[in-house]
C-alpha positions as CSV (number, residue, x, y, z in Angstrom):
1,M,24.5,13.3,-37.2
2,A,27.7,15.1,-36.8
3,A,30.6,13.9,-38.9
4,W,33.9,14.5,-37.1
5,V,33.8,13.2,-33.5
6,L,36.5,10.8,-32.3
7,L,35.4,8.7,-29.3
8,A,37.5,7.3,-26.5
9,P,38.1,3.9,-28.1
10,I,40.0,5.6,-31.0
11,A,41.8,7.8,-28.6
12,A,42.8,4.8,-26.5
13,L,44.4,3.3,-29.6
14,V,46.3,6.4,-30.1
15,A,47.4,6.4,-26.4
16,I,48.5,2.8,-26.2
17,G,49.3,2.0,-29.8
18,C,52.4,1.9,-31.8
19,F,55.0,4.7,-31.8
20,T,58.5,5.3,-33.0
21,S,60.8,6.2,-30.1
22,D,64.4,7.3,-30.0
23,A,64.6,5.6,-26.6
24,V,64.0,2.2,-28.2
25,A,65.9,2.8,-31.4
26,G,62.9,3.0,-33.7
27,A,61.1,-0.1,-32.3
28,R,57.4,0.0,-32.0
29,L,56.0,0.3,-28.4
30,R,52.8,-1.2,-27.0
31,V,51.6,-1.6,-23.5
32,A,49.3,-4.2,-22.0
33,V,48.2,-5.5,-18.6
34,E,48.6,-9.2,-17.9
35,N,47.5,-10.8,-14.6
36,G,47.5,-7.4,-13.0
37,N,51.0,-6.4,-14.1
38,V,52.0,-3.8,-16.7
39,V,53.9,-5.3,-19.7
40,L,55.7,-3.2,-22.3
41,F,56.3,-4.7,-25.8
42,T,59.1,-3.3,-27.9
43,G,59.0,-4.8,-31.3
44,N,59.1,-8.6,-30.6
45,N,60.5,-8.1,-27.1
46,R,58.5,-7.8,-23.9
47,K,59.4,-6.4,-20.4
48,T,57.2,-6.7,-17.3
49,L,57.3,-3.3,-15.6
50,T,55.3,-4.0,-12.4
51,S,54.8,-7.1,-10.2
52,Q,52.1,-6.2,-7.7
53,Q,49.2,-7.9,-9.6
54,R,47.0,-4.9,-8.9
55,D,47.6,-2.7,-12.0
56,S,45.3,-1.8,-14.9
57,E,44.5,1.0,-17.4
58,A,48.0,1.5,-18.6
59,V,49.0,4.0,-21.4
60,I,52.2,5.2,-22.8
61,S,53.1,8.9,-22.4
62,P,53.4,11.0,-25.7
63,D,57.2,11.3,-25.2
64,Q,57.3,7.5,-24.8
65,Q,59.4,7.7,-21.7
66,W,56.7,6.7,-19.2
67,V,53.8,4.3,-18.7
68,I,51.0,5.7,-16.6
69,Y,48.7,3.2,-14.9
70,T,46.2,2.6,-12.2
71,R,47.1,0.5,-9.1
72,S,43.9,-0.7,-7.4
73,A,43.4,-1.5,-3.7
74,K,42.8,-5.2,-4.4
75,P,44.9,-7.8,-6.3
76,A,43.7,-8.4,-9.8
77,S,43.2,-12.1,-9.0
78,K,40.5,-11.4,-6.4
79,S,36.8,-11.2,-7.1
80,P,35.7,-7.7,-8.3
81,D,32.9,-7.9,-5.7
82,E,35.4,-7.5,-2.9
83,D,35.7,-3.8,-3.8
84,D,33.3,-1.7,-5.8
85,S,35.2,0.0,-8.5
86,G,32.1,2.0,-9.4
87,D,32.1,3.8,-6.1
88,C,35.2,5.6,-4.8
89,T,33.7,5.7,-1.3
90,A,33.3,1.9,-1.1
91,L,36.9,0.9,-1.7
92,S,38.8,-0.7,1.2
93,A,41.9,1.4,0.3
94,P,42.5,4.2,-2.2
95,D,43.4,3.5,-5.8
96,E,46.6,5.1,-7.0
97,L,47.5,6.8,-10.3
98,R,51.2,5.9,-10.9
99,R,53.8,6.0,-13.6
100,V,57.0,3.9,-14.3
101,R,59.7,4.5,-16.9
102,I,59.7,2.3,-20.0
103,D,62.8,0.5,-18.6
104,G,61.0,-0.4,-15.4
105,A,62.8,2.2,-13.2
106,G,61.4,5.2,-11.3
107,D,58.0,3.8,-10.4
108,E,56.2,6.6,-8.5
109,L,52.9,7.7,-7.1
110,L,51.2,10.6,-8.9
111,I,47.8,10.7,-7.2
112,R,46.4,8.8,-4.3
113,G,42.6,8.4,-4.7
114,Q,40.1,9.8,-2.3
115,A,36.4,9.5,-1.5
116,G,35.8,13.2,-1.8
117,S,33.3,15.4,0.0
118,E,31.4,15.7,-3.3
119,P,31.0,13.2,-6.1
120,S,32.9,15.6,-8.5
121,Q,35.9,15.4,-6.1
122,A,36.0,11.6,-5.7
123,L,39.1,10.0,-7.3
124,C,39.5,6.3,-8.1
125,A,39.9,3.9,-11.0
126,F,41.5,6.6,-13.2
127,Q,39.9,5.2,-16.4
128,N,40.3,6.0,-20.1
129,K,43.5,8.0,-19.7
130,Q,44.3,10.4,-22.5
131,F,46.9,13.2,-23.0
132,S,46.8,16.7,-24.3
133,A,48.9,17.3,-27.5
134,D,51.9,18.6,-25.5
135,G,51.7,15.7,-23.1
136,E,51.6,18.0,-20.1
137,T,48.0,17.2,-19.1
138,L,46.5,13.8,-18.4
139,F,42.7,13.4,-18.6
140,F,40.8,10.5,-17.0
141,L,37.4,9.4,-15.8
142,S,36.5,8.7,-12.2
143,P,33.2,7.2,-10.9
144,A,31.0,10.0,-9.5
145,W,27.2,10.0,-9.8
146,A,24.6,7.3,-10.4
147,T,24.2,8.4,-14.0
148,S,27.6,9.8,-14.8
149,S,31.3,9.6,-14.2
150,A,33.5,12.7,-13.7
151,L,36.2,13.9,-16.1
152,H,39.3,15.2,-14.4
153,A,42.5,16.8,-15.8
154,F,45.9,16.2,-14.1
155,T,48.8,18.6,-14.7
156,L,51.9,16.5,-14.6
157,K,54.3,19.3,-13.8
158,S,52.5,20.6,-10.8
159,R,51.0,17.3,-9.8
160,T,47.5,18.8,-9.4
161,P,44.2,17.3,-10.4
162,R,41.2,19.4,-11.6
163,Y,37.6,18.5,-12.0
164,V,36.4,19.3,-15.6
165,M,32.9,18.1,-16.2
166,P,30.4,15.2,-15.9
167,A,31.0,12.7,-18.6
168,N,30.5,9.0,-19.4
169,D,32.9,8.9,-22.4
170,F,35.2,11.5,-23.9
171,A,38.0,12.2,-26.4
172,I,40.8,14.8,-26.3
173,L,41.3,15.8,-29.9
174,S,45.0,16.0,-29.4
175,W,45.9,14.8,-32.9
176,C,43.9,17.5,-34.8
177,T,45.8,20.0,-36.9
178,S,42.7,22.2,-37.2
179,D,41.3,24.6,-34.6
180,L,39.8,21.6,-32.9
181,K,43.2,20.6,-31.5
182,D,42.9,19.6,-27.8
183,S,39.1,20.3,-27.8
184,I,37.1,17.9,-25.7
185,V,34.3,15.8,-27.0
186,A,32.3,14.3,-24.1
187,Q,29.2,12.1,-23.8
188,Q,26.9,13.5,-21.1
189,H,23.7,12.3,-19.6
190,R,21.2,15.2,-19.9
191,Y,17.5,15.7,-19.1
192,L,14.7,16.9,-21.4
193,R,12.7,19.8,-20.2
194,F,9.4,17.9,-19.9
195,G,10.7,14.6,-18.7
196,G,13.1,11.9,-20.0
197,S,16.8,11.9,-20.6
198,F,19.3,11.4,-23.4
199,D,23.0,10.7,-23.9
200,W,24.7,12.9,-26.6
201,Y,28.2,13.9,-27.4
202,W,29.1,17.6,-27.0
203,L,32.0,19.7,-28.1
204,F,33.9,21.8,-25.5
205,D,37.0,24.0,-25.7
206,A,40.3,22.6,-24.4
207,S,39.6,23.8,-20.9
208,G,36.2,22.2,-20.7
209,A,34.7,25.4,-19.5
210,K,33.0,26.5,-22.7
211,E,30.5,24.4,-24.5
212,I,30.8,25.0,-28.2
213,A,28.2,22.8,-29.9
214,P,26.2,19.6,-29.7
215,V,27.7,16.7,-31.7
216,G,24.8,14.2,-31.5
217,E,24.1,10.6,-30.7
218,F,26.3,7.8,-31.9
219,D,25.5,4.1,-31.3
220,S,28.5,2.4,-32.9
221,F,32.3,2.8,-33.1
222,D,32.2,2.1,-36.8
223,A,29.7,4.9,-37.5
224,V,31.9,7.4,-35.6
225,K,35.1,6.4,-37.3
226,A,33.4,6.5,-40.7
227,D,32.1,10.0,-40.0
228,L,35.4,11.2,-38.7
229,D,37.4,9.9,-41.7
230,A,34.9,11.4,-44.2
231,S,34.8,14.8,-42.6
232,G,38.4,16.0,-42.7
233,Q,37.7,18.4,-39.9
234,C,40.2,16.8,-37.6
235,A,43.0,16.0,-39.9
236,S,46.1,14.2,-38.4
């Protein structure tokens, strides 16, 4: 078993966890979603940033100036059966990728979801958001095939999305100080030559175009974290 992979749950903690920000005079920032609204916690204070009751999947940008989130076609209070979040073609209206400043101003649309002519081009849900080290690229998962979601990259400056690869889980190694910095670790559903399938994690370069090596199968978050901590190959 490989000993250095960081999975999405760890990356999510990095993305939404506690930071020191000049904008909030050194207070710790945390973002959460309550009743479908994005709420920012600054130290012991809280501020509700959105009010549509349709928002989820919120993360703080690396510069701590923005909260990026998903706005769904349906209110959060409605039954999930009214829209199928696992199928971009089944939604009654497109999901949206949006951002709002940490003071609640400047709420804006980044991407409007689409069904797509191919599963790899379908955009909705915008799940498991993670940033590159420089904060200029946002990665996320969108439902795609029966056995796999699709990993996409969104360049914030040009406002352009790019399909990267099939993946059911992933981590951008943005915190690494080694040559693994910004490499992509993705869990992919693959098929054996003579029948059967398996779900392993694989290492790719930062673009996702080059597969570097297999990482292996992991069945628990604790095992992955222990291997990562023990390896030292992705020092922070």
